[in-house]
DSSP file (Angstrom, degrees, kcal/mol; ACC not computed):
  #  RESIDUE AA STRUCTURE BP1 BP2  ACC     N-H-->O    O-->H-N    N-H-->O    O-->H-N    TCO  KAPPA ALPHA  PHI   PSI    X-CA   Y-CA   Z-CA
    1    1 A X     >        0   0    0      0, 0.0     4,-2.0     0, 0.0     5,-0.1   0.000 360.0 360.0 360.0 -36.9    4.5  -16.2  -10.6
    2    2 A X  H  >  +     0   0    0      2,-0.2     4,-2.5     1,-0.2     5,-0.2   0.908 360.0  52.0 -64.6 -42.6    2.7  -16.7   -7.3
    3    3 A X  H  > S+     0   0    0      1,-0.2     4,-2.5     2,-0.2    -1,-0.2   0.898 108.7  51.5 -61.7 -40.3    5.5  -15.1   -5.2
    4    4 A X  H  > S+     0   0    0      2,-0.2     4,-2.8     1,-0.2    -1,-0.2   0.916 109.4  49.7 -62.8 -42.9    5.4  -12.1   -7.5
    5    5 A X  H  X S+     0   0    0     -4,-2.0     4,-2.9     2,-0.2    -2,-0.2   0.909 110.4  50.5 -61.9 -42.0    1.7  -11.8   -6.9
    6    6 A X  H  X S+     0   0    0     -4,-2.5     4,-2.3     2,-0.2    -2,-0.2   0.916 112.5  46.2 -62.4 -43.4    2.2  -12.0   -3.2
    7    7 A X  H  X S+     0   0    0     -4,-2.5     4,-2.5     2,-0.2    -2,-0.2   0.909 113.5  48.8 -66.2 -42.4    4.9   -9.3   -3.2
    8    8 A X  H  X S+     0   0    0     -4,-2.8     4,-2.8     2,-0.2     5,-0.2   0.926 111.4  49.7 -64.3 -44.3    2.8   -7.1   -5.5
    9    9 A X  H  X S+     0   0    0     -4,-2.9     4,-2.6     1,-0.2    -2,-0.2   0.916 111.8  48.7 -60.3 -42.9   -0.3   -7.5   -3.2
   10   10 A X  H  X S+     0   0    0     -4,-2.3     4,-2.4    -5,-0.2    -2,-0.2   0.926 112.6  47.9 -62.2 -44.7    1.8   -6.7   -0.2
   11   11 A X  H  X S+     0   0    0     -4,-2.5     4,-2.4     2,-0.2    -2,-0.2   0.908 112.6  48.3 -63.7 -42.6    3.3   -3.6   -1.8
   12   12 A X  H  X S+     0   0    0     -4,-2.8     4,-2.5     2,-0.2    -2,-0.2   0.932 112.7  48.1 -64.0 -45.4   -0.2   -2.4   -3.0
   13   13 A X  H  X S+     0   0    0     -4,-2.6     4,-2.3    -5,-0.2    -2,-0.2   0.893 111.8  50.8 -61.9 -39.7   -1.7   -2.9    0.5
   14   14 A X  H  X S+     0   0    0     -4,-2.4     4,-2.5     2,-0.2    -2,-0.2   0.920 110.7  47.9 -64.8 -43.5    1.3   -1.1    2.1
   15   15 A X  H  X S+     0   0    0     -4,-2.4     4,-2.4     2,-0.2    -2,-0.2   0.910 111.3  50.3 -65.1 -41.9    0.9    1.9   -0.2
   16   16 A X  H  X S+     0   0    0     -4,-2.5     4,-2.4     1,-0.2    -1,-0.2   0.924 112.4  47.6 -61.6 -43.7   -2.8    2.1    0.4
   17   17 A X  H  X S+     0   0    0     -4,-2.3     4,-3.0     1,-0.2    -2,-0.2   0.892 109.8  53.7 -62.6 -39.9   -2.2    2.0    4.2
   18   18 A X  H  X S+     0   0    0     -4,-2.5     4,-2.2     2,-0.2    -2,-0.2   0.922 110.2  46.3 -61.1 -45.2    0.5    4.7    3.8
   19   19 A X  H  X S+     0   0    0     -4,-2.4     4,-2.0     2,-0.2    -2,-0.2   0.936 115.4  45.4 -63.8 -47.0   -1.9    7.0    2.0
   20   20 A X  H  X S+     0   0    0     -4,-2.4     4,-2.1     1,-0.2    -2,-0.2   0.904 111.8  52.6 -64.8 -40.7   -4.7    6.4    4.5
   21   21 A X  H  X S+     0   0    0     -4,-3.0     4,-1.7     1,-0.2    -1,-0.2   0.910 109.5  48.9 -61.7 -42.1   -2.3    6.8    7.4
   22   22 A X  H  < S+     0   0    0     -4,-2.2     4,-0.5    -5,-0.2    -1,-0.2   0.879 111.3  50.9 -64.7 -36.9   -1.0   10.2    6.1
   23   23 A X  H  < S+     0   0    0     -4,-2.0     4,-0.3     1,-0.2    -2,-0.2   0.868 122.0  30.2 -68.0 -36.3   -4.6   11.4    5.6
   24   24 A X  H  X S+     0   0    0     -4,-2.1     4,-2.7    -5,-0.1     5,-0.3   0.496  92.7  92.9-104.3  -5.1   -5.7   10.5    9.1
   25   25 A X  H  X S+     0   0    0     -4,-1.7     4,-2.4     1,-0.2     5,-0.2   0.912  88.7  46.3 -59.3 -46.1   -2.5   10.9   11.1
   26   26 A X  H  > S+     0   0    0     -4,-0.5     4,-2.3     2,-0.2    -1,-0.2   0.916 114.3  48.1 -64.4 -42.7   -3.2   14.6   12.1
   27   27 A X  H  > S+     0   0    0     -4,-0.3     4,-2.3     2,-0.2    -2,-0.2   0.925 112.5  48.3 -63.8 -44.6   -6.8   13.9   13.1
   28   28 A X  H  X S+     0   0    0     -4,-2.7     4,-2.7     1,-0.2     5,-0.2   0.922 112.3  48.9 -62.5 -44.0   -5.9   10.8   15.2
   29   29 A X  H  X S+     0   0    0     -4,-2.4     4,-2.5    -5,-0.3    -1,-0.2   0.891 110.9  50.1 -64.9 -39.2   -3.1   12.8   17.0
   30   30 A X  H  X S+     0   0    0     -4,-2.3     4,-1.8     2,-0.2    -1,-0.2   0.913 112.4  47.4 -64.8 -41.8   -5.4   15.7   17.7
   31   31 A X  H  X S+     0   0    0     -4,-2.3     4,-2.0     2,-0.2    -2,-0.2   0.942 114.4  45.9 -64.5 -46.6   -8.0   13.4   19.2
   32   32 A X  H  X S+     0   0    0     -4,-2.7     4,-3.0     1,-0.2    -2,-0.2   0.881 110.0  54.5 -64.8 -37.2   -5.5   11.5   21.3
   33   33 A X  H  < S+     0   0    0     -4,-2.5    -1,-0.2     1,-0.2    -2,-0.2   0.869 111.3  45.9 -63.5 -36.0   -3.9   14.8   22.5
   34   34 A X  H  < S+     0   0    0     -4,-1.8    -1,-0.2    -5,-0.2    -2,-0.2   0.858 121.5  36.6 -73.1 -35.7   -7.3   15.9   23.6
   35   35 A X  H  < S+     0   0    0     -4,-2.0     2,-0.3    -5,-0.1    -2,-0.2   0.788 116.7  46.5 -90.1 -29.0   -8.2   12.7   25.3
   36   36 A X  S  < S-     0   0    0     -4,-3.0     5,-0.1    -5,-0.2    -1,-0.0  -0.829  92.2 -93.0-120.0 151.8   -4.9   11.5   26.8
   37   37 A X    >>  -     0   0    0     -2,-0.3     4,-1.3     1,-0.1     3,-1.0  -0.195  39.9-110.2 -60.5 155.5   -2.2   13.3   28.7
   38   38 A X  T 34 S+     0   0    0      1,-0.2     4,-0.5     2,-0.2    -1,-0.1   0.733 109.9  68.0 -61.9 -24.2    0.6   14.8   26.8
   39   39 A X  T 34 S+     0   0    0      1,-0.2    -1,-0.2     2,-0.1     4,-0.2   0.887 115.6  18.7 -65.3 -38.7    3.1   12.3   28.1
   40   40 A X  T <> S+     0   0    0     -3,-1.0     4,-2.1     2,-0.1     5,-0.2   0.475  94.0  93.2-117.3  -1.1    1.7    9.3   26.3
   41   41 A X  H  X S+     0   0    0     -4,-1.3     4,-2.1     1,-0.2     5,-0.1   0.842  87.6  55.0 -65.9 -29.4   -0.5   10.5   23.5
   42   42 A X  H  > S+     0   0    0     -4,-0.5     4,-2.2     2,-0.2    -1,-0.2   0.894 107.4  49.9 -68.4 -37.8    2.4   10.3   21.0
   43   43 A X  H  > S+     0   0    0      2,-0.2     4,-2.2     1,-0.2    -2,-0.2   0.914 111.6  48.1 -65.0 -41.9    2.9    6.6   21.9
   44   44 A X  H  X S+     0   0    0     -4,-2.1     4,-2.6     2,-0.2    -2,-0.2   0.877 109.2  54.3 -65.2 -36.6   -0.7    5.9   21.5
   45   45 A X  H  X S+     0   0    0     -4,-2.1     4,-2.1     2,-0.2    -2,-0.2   0.912 108.7  48.1 -62.4 -42.5   -0.6    7.6   18.1
   46   46 A X  H  X S+     0   0    0     -4,-2.2     4,-2.5     2,-0.2    -2,-0.2   0.901 111.3  51.0 -63.7 -40.4    2.2    5.4   17.0
   47   47 A X  H  X S+     0   0    0     -4,-2.2     4,-2.9     2,-0.2    -2,-0.2   0.922 108.7  50.3 -64.4 -43.0    0.4    2.4   18.2
   48   48 A X  H  X S+     0   0    0     -4,-2.6     4,-2.2     2,-0.2    -1,-0.2   0.906 111.8  48.9 -61.9 -40.7   -2.8    3.4   16.3
   49   49 A X  H  X S+     0   0    0     -4,-2.1     4,-2.0     2,-0.2    -2,-0.2   0.908 111.6  49.2 -64.9 -41.5   -0.6    3.9   13.1
   50   50 A X  H  X S+     0   0    0     -4,-2.5     4,-2.5     1,-0.2    -2,-0.2   0.933 111.9  48.4 -61.5 -45.9    1.0    0.5   13.6
   51   51 A X  H  X S+     0   0    0     -4,-2.9     4,-2.9     1,-0.2     5,-0.3   0.866 107.2  56.8 -63.1 -35.9   -2.4   -1.2   14.1
   52   52 A X  H  X S+     0   0    0     -4,-2.2     4,-2.4    -5,-0.2    -1,-0.2   0.922 109.7  44.6 -60.9 -44.2   -3.6    0.6   10.9
   53   53 A X  H  X S+     0   0    0     -4,-2.0     4,-2.7     2,-0.2     5,-0.3   0.920 114.9  47.9 -66.2 -43.9   -0.8   -0.9    8.9
   54   54 A X  H  X S+     0   0    0     -4,-2.5     4,-2.3     2,-0.2     5,-0.2   0.944 116.4  42.5 -63.6 -48.2   -1.3   -4.4   10.4
   55   55 A X  H  X S+     0   0    0     -4,-2.9     4,-1.8     2,-0.2    -1,-0.2   0.912 117.0  48.2 -65.4 -42.6   -5.0   -4.4    9.9
   56   56 A X  H  X S+     0   0    0     -4,-2.4     4,-1.8    -5,-0.3    -2,-0.2   0.929 114.6  42.9 -65.6 -46.5   -4.8   -2.9    6.5
   57   57 A X  H  X S+     0   0    0     -4,-2.7     4,-2.8     1,-0.2    -2,-0.2   0.910 115.3  48.9 -69.2 -41.2   -2.2   -5.3    5.1
   58   58 A X  H  < S+     0   0    0     -4,-2.3    -1,-0.2    -5,-0.3    -2,-0.2   0.833 114.4  46.8 -69.0 -29.1   -3.7   -8.4    6.7
   59   59 A X  H  < S+     0   0    0     -4,-1.8    -1,-0.2    -5,-0.2    -2,-0.2   0.789 117.4  42.7 -78.6 -27.7   -7.1   -7.4    5.2
   60   60 A X  H  < S+     0   0    0     -4,-1.8     2,-1.1     1,-0.2    -2,-0.2   0.869 107.6  57.9 -86.4 -39.6   -5.7   -6.6    1.8
   61   61 A X  S  < S-     0   0    0     -4,-2.8     2,-1.3    -5,-0.2    -1,-0.2  -0.769  70.8-172.5 -94.7  94.1   -3.3   -9.6    1.3
   62   62 A X    >>  +     0   0    0     -2,-1.1     4,-1.7     1,-0.2     3,-0.9  -0.692   6.9 179.6 -91.8  88.3   -5.7  -12.5    1.7
   63   63 A X  H 3> S+     0   0    0     -2,-1.3     4,-1.2     1,-0.3    -1,-0.2   0.871  78.8  59.0 -60.0 -39.5   -3.3  -15.4    1.7
   64   64 A X  H 34 S+     0   0    0      1,-0.2    -1,-0.3     2,-0.2     4,-0.2   0.821 108.5  45.9 -62.4 -30.4   -6.1  -17.9    2.1
   65   65 A X  H X4 S+     0   0    0     -3,-0.9     3,-1.0     1,-0.2    -1,-0.2   0.809 108.5  56.0 -78.2 -30.7   -7.6  -16.7   -1.1
   66   66 A X  H >< S+     0   0    0     -4,-1.7     3,-1.9     1,-0.2     4,-0.2   0.667  85.9  81.8 -76.0 -14.9   -4.3  -16.7   -2.9
   67   67 A X  G >X S+     0   0    0     -4,-1.2     4,-2.9     1,-0.3     3,-1.9   0.758  75.6  73.0 -60.9 -23.5   -3.8  -20.4   -2.1
   68   68 A X  G <4 S+     0   0    0     -3,-1.0    12,-1.3     1,-0.3    -1,-0.3   0.689  90.7  58.3 -67.8 -15.3   -6.0  -21.3   -5.1
   69   69 A X  G <4 S+     0   0    0     -3,-1.9    -1,-0.3    10,-0.2    -2,-0.2   0.513 115.4  35.3 -87.5  -5.2   -3.1  -20.3   -7.3
   70   70 A X  T <4 S+     0   0    0     -3,-1.9     2,-0.4     1,-0.3    -2,-0.2   0.744 122.4  34.5-111.9 -44.3   -0.8  -22.8   -5.7
   71   71 A X  S  < S-     0   0    0     -4,-2.9    -1,-0.3     7,-0.1     9,-0.2  -0.917  84.1-114.8-117.2 141.6   -3.1  -25.8   -4.8
   72   72 A X        -     0   0    0     -2,-0.4     7,-0.2     5,-0.2    -3,-0.1  -0.369  18.1-129.2 -70.1 152.7   -6.1  -27.0   -6.9
   73   73 A X  S    S+     0   0    0      5,-0.4     2,-0.3    -5,-0.2    -1,-0.1   0.850  96.6  21.8 -70.7 -33.2   -9.5  -26.8   -5.4
   74   74 A X  S >  S-     0   0    0      4,-0.2     3,-1.5     1,-0.1    -1,-0.1  -0.958  83.3-119.0-130.1 150.7  -10.1  -30.4   -6.2
   75   75 A X  T 3  S+     0   0    0     -2,-0.3    -3,-0.1     1,-0.3    -1,-0.1   0.806 114.0  53.0 -59.4 -29.0   -7.6  -33.2   -6.8
   76   76 A X  T 3  S+     0   0    0      2,-0.1    -1,-0.3    -3,-0.0     2,-0.2   0.602 100.0  77.4 -83.5 -10.2   -9.0  -33.7  -10.3
   77   77 A X  S <  S-     0   0    0     -3,-1.5    -5,-0.2     1,-0.1     2,-0.2  -0.590  78.1-118.7-100.5 161.3   -8.6  -30.0  -11.3
   78   78 A X        -     0   0    0     -2,-0.2    -5,-0.4     1,-0.1    -4,-0.2  -0.480  39.9 -87.3 -89.7 165.2   -5.6  -28.0  -12.3
   79   79 A X        -     0   0    0     -2,-0.2     2,-0.2    -7,-0.2   -10,-0.2  -0.475  51.8-100.0 -70.3 143.2   -4.3  -25.0  -10.5
   80   80 A X        -     0   0    0    -12,-1.3     2,-0.2    -9,-0.2    -1,-0.1  -0.458  40.0-123.9 -67.2 132.5   -5.9  -21.7  -11.6
   81   81 A X        -     0   0    0     -2,-0.2     2,-1.2     1,-0.1     5,-0.1  -0.525  13.0-124.4 -80.1 144.6   -3.6  -19.8  -14.0
   82   82 A X        +     0   0    0     -2,-0.2     2,-0.2   -13,-0.1    -1,-0.1  -0.732  41.0 173.7 -90.2  91.9   -2.5  -16.2  -13.3
   83   83 A X     >  -     0   0    0     -2,-1.2     4,-2.4     1,-0.1     5,-0.2  -0.483  48.4-101.9 -90.3 166.3   -3.6  -14.4  -16.3
   84   84 A X  H  > S+     0   0    0      1,-0.2     4,-2.2     2,-0.2     5,-0.2   0.859 124.7  54.5 -57.4 -34.1   -3.4  -10.6  -16.7
   85   85 A X  H  > S+     0   0    0      2,-0.2     4,-2.2     1,-0.2    -1,-0.2   0.905 108.4  47.7 -66.1 -40.2   -7.1  -10.4  -16.0
   86   86 A X  H  > S+     0   0    0      2,-0.2     4,-2.8     1,-0.2    -2,-0.2   0.878 109.3  54.2 -67.4 -37.6   -6.7  -12.3  -12.7
   87   87 A X  H  X S+     0   0    0     -4,-2.4     4,-2.6     2,-0.2     5,-0.2   0.944 109.5  47.6 -59.1 -47.8   -3.8  -10.0  -11.8
   88   88 A X  H  X S+     0   0    0     -4,-2.2     4,-2.3     1,-0.2    -2,-0.2   0.919 113.0  48.5 -60.3 -44.4   -6.0   -7.0  -12.2
   89   89 A X  H  X S+     0   0    0     -4,-2.2     4,-2.6     1,-0.2    -1,-0.2   0.904 111.7  49.1 -63.1 -42.4   -8.7   -8.6  -10.2
   90   90 A X  H  X S+     0   0    0     -4,-2.8     4,-2.1     2,-0.2    -2,-0.2   0.897 111.5  48.4 -66.2 -40.8   -6.3   -9.6   -7.4
   91   91 A X  H  X S+     0   0    0     -4,-2.6     4,-2.3     2,-0.2    -1,-0.2   0.913 112.2  49.7 -65.9 -40.9   -4.8   -6.1   -7.2
   92   92 A X  H  X S+     0   0    0     -4,-2.3     4,-2.6    -5,-0.2     5,-0.2   0.927 110.5  49.9 -61.7 -44.8   -8.3   -4.6   -7.1
   93   93 A X  H  X S+     0   0    0     -4,-2.6     4,-2.8     1,-0.2     5,-0.2   0.862 109.1  53.3 -61.6 -35.6   -9.3   -7.0   -4.4
   94   94 A X  H  X S+     0   0    0     -4,-2.1     4,-2.4     2,-0.2    -1,-0.2   0.934 110.1  46.3 -65.1 -45.7   -6.2   -6.0   -2.4
   95   95 A X  H  X S+     0   0    0     -4,-2.3     4,-2.5     2,-0.2    -2,-0.2   0.947 117.1  43.5 -62.0 -48.6   -7.0   -2.3   -2.7
   96   96 A X  H  X S+     0   0    0     -4,-2.6     4,-2.6     1,-0.2     5,-0.2   0.912 114.3  49.9 -65.8 -42.8  -10.7   -2.8   -1.6
   97   97 A X  H  X S+     0   0    0     -4,-2.8     4,-2.2    -5,-0.2   -37,-0.2   0.895 112.0  48.5 -62.8 -40.1   -9.8   -5.3    1.1
   98   98 A X  H  X S+     0   0    0     -4,-2.4     4,-2.6    -5,-0.2     5,-0.3   0.940 112.8  47.3 -64.7 -47.2   -7.2   -2.9    2.6
   99   99 A X  H  X S+     0   0    0     -4,-2.5     4,-2.6    -5,-0.2    -2,-0.2   0.894 112.2  50.1 -63.2 -40.0   -9.6    0.0    2.5
  100  100 A X  H  X S+     0   0    0     -4,-2.6     4,-2.2     2,-0.2    -1,-0.2   0.924 112.7  46.5 -63.9 -43.7  -12.4   -2.0    4.1
  101  101 A X  H  X S+     0   0    0     -4,-2.2     4,-2.2     2,-0.2    -2,-0.2   0.926 115.3  45.0 -65.3 -44.9  -10.1   -3.2    6.9
  102  102 A X  H  X S+     0   0    0     -4,-2.6     4,-2.9     2,-0.2     5,-0.2   0.902 112.0  52.5 -67.2 -40.8   -8.7    0.2    7.6
  103  103 A X  H  X S+     0   0    0     -4,-2.6     4,-2.3    -5,-0.3    -1,-0.2   0.908 109.9  49.2 -62.2 -41.0  -12.1    1.9    7.5
  104  104 A X  H  X S+     0   0    0     -4,-2.2     4,-2.1     2,-0.2    -1,-0.2   0.922 112.4  47.3 -63.1 -43.9  -13.4   -0.7   10.0
  105  105 A X  H  X S+     0   0    0     -4,-2.2     4,-2.4     1,-0.2    -2,-0.2   0.927 113.7  46.9 -64.1 -44.9  -10.5   -0.1   12.3
  106  106 A X  H  X S+     0   0    0     -4,-2.9     4,-3.0     2,-0.2     5,-0.2   0.864 109.3  55.4 -66.2 -34.8  -10.8    3.7   12.1
  107  107 A X  H  X S+     0   0    0     -4,-2.3     4,-2.2    -5,-0.2    -1,-0.2   0.939 109.6  45.9 -61.9 -46.3  -14.6    3.5   12.6
  108  108 A X  H  X S+     0   0    0     -4,-2.1     4,-2.4     2,-0.2     5,-0.2   0.924 113.6  49.8 -62.0 -44.4  -14.1    1.6   15.9
  109  109 A X  H  X S+     0   0    0     -4,-2.4     4,-2.5     1,-0.2    -2,-0.2   0.942 112.8  45.9 -59.5 -48.1  -11.3    4.0   17.0
  110  110 A X  H  X S+     0   0    0     -4,-3.0     4,-2.2     2,-0.2    -1,-0.2   0.832 110.7  53.4 -69.3 -31.1  -13.5    7.1   16.2
  111  111 A X  H  X S+     0   0    0     -4,-2.2     4,-2.3    -5,-0.2    -1,-0.2   0.948 112.9  43.2 -65.8 -47.8  -16.6    5.6   18.0
  112  112 A X  H  X S+     0   0    0     -4,-2.4     4,-2.5     1,-0.2    -2,-0.2   0.882 113.7  52.0 -65.8 -36.4  -14.6    4.9   21.1
  113  113 A X  H  X S+     0   0    0     -4,-2.5     4,-2.5    -5,-0.2    -1,-0.2   0.895 109.4  49.9 -65.2 -39.3  -12.9    8.4   20.9
  114  114 A X  H  X S+     0   0    0     -4,-2.2     4,-2.5     2,-0.2    -2,-0.2   0.915 110.9  48.8 -65.2 -42.8  -16.4   10.0   20.6
  115  115 A X  H  X S+     0   0    0     -4,-2.3     4,-2.2     1,-0.2    -2,-0.2   0.929 112.9  47.8 -61.8 -45.1  -17.6    8.1   23.6
  116  116 A X  H  X S+     0   0    0     -4,-2.5     4,-2.7     1,-0.2    -2,-0.2   0.896 111.4  51.2 -63.2 -39.7  -14.6    9.1   25.6
  117  117 A X  H  X S+     0   0    0     -4,-2.5     4,-2.8     2,-0.2     5,-0.2   0.918 109.6  49.2 -64.2 -43.8  -14.9   12.7   24.5
  118  118 A X  H  X S+     0   0    0     -4,-2.5     4,-2.3     2,-0.2    -1,-0.2   0.913 112.7  48.0 -62.9 -42.2  -18.6   12.9   25.5
  119  119 A X  H  X S+     0   0    0     -4,-2.2     4,-2.1     2,-0.2    -2,-0.2   0.937 114.2  46.0 -63.3 -46.8  -17.7   11.4   28.9
  120  120 A X  H  X S+     0   0    0     -4,-2.7     4,-2.3     1,-0.2    -2,-0.2   0.906 112.5  50.5 -63.9 -40.9  -14.9   13.9   29.4
  121  121 A X  H  X S+     0   0    0     -4,-2.8     4,-2.5     1,-0.2    -1,-0.2   0.902 109.4  51.4 -64.4 -40.8  -17.0   16.8   28.3
  122  122 A X  H  X S+     0   0    0     -4,-2.3     4,-2.1    -5,-0.2    -1,-0.2   0.897 110.2  49.1 -62.7 -40.0  -19.8   15.8   30.7
  123  123 A X  H  X S+     0   0    0     -4,-2.1     4,-2.2     2,-0.2    -2,-0.2   0.894 110.8  50.3 -66.7 -39.1  -17.3   15.6   33.5
  124  124 A X  H  X S+     0   0    0     -4,-2.3     4,-2.3     2,-0.2    -2,-0.2   0.917 111.0  48.4 -64.1 -43.4  -15.9   19.1   32.6
  125  125 A X  H  X S+     0   0    0     -4,-2.5     4,-2.0     1,-0.2    -1,-0.2   0.875 110.6  51.4 -65.0 -37.0  -19.4   20.6   32.5
  126  126 A X  H  X S+     0   0    0     -4,-2.1     4,-1.7     2,-0.2    -1,-0.2   0.905 110.3  49.2 -65.6 -41.0  -20.2   19.0   35.9
  127  127 A X  H  X S+     0   0    0     -4,-2.2     4,-1.6     1,-0.2    -2,-0.2   0.895 111.2  49.8 -64.6 -40.1  -17.0   20.5   37.4
  128  128 A X  H  < S+     0   0    0     -4,-2.3    -1,-0.2     1,-0.2    -2,-0.2   0.872 108.3  53.0 -66.3 -36.3  -17.9   23.9   36.0
  129  129 A X  H  < S+     0   0    0     -4,-2.0    -1,-0.2     1,-0.2    -2,-0.2   0.862 109.1  49.3 -68.2 -34.5  -21.4   23.8   37.4
  130  130 A X  H  <        0   0    0     -4,-1.7    -1,-0.2     1,-0.2    -2,-0.2   0.820 360.0 360.0 -72.1 -30.7  -20.0   23.0   40.9
  131  131 A X     <        0   0    0     -4,-1.6    -1,-0.2    -5,-0.1    -2,-0.2   0.477 360.0 360.0 -84.5 360.0  -17.6   25.9   40.7
């Protein structure tokens, strides 16, 4: 039963990452195309998508939390049973954990992209003022 929960959590986290990646892929590529030369912005876009999946899945599938279904918390207690209510709760935690992790990663990306854009724009305006 534990292996099934692990597989379901992984699948749910992957699907959530897939949806978020599809929603933000065009925006990320446009930002990278503006900030980075055309030769390498596609490679950076692929890397950002890869990082999105890694961060999202690792944030959604919390193996350390799932250990309580395999090992008891105390030697005198039994292992927690996987009831339908616990399944629902674990899937919900997976969705929320994945979304939180991906949102944090995208926030950091967009903050650095904004800083880079402001710096580049300032340099462009300075060049225009000299010309």
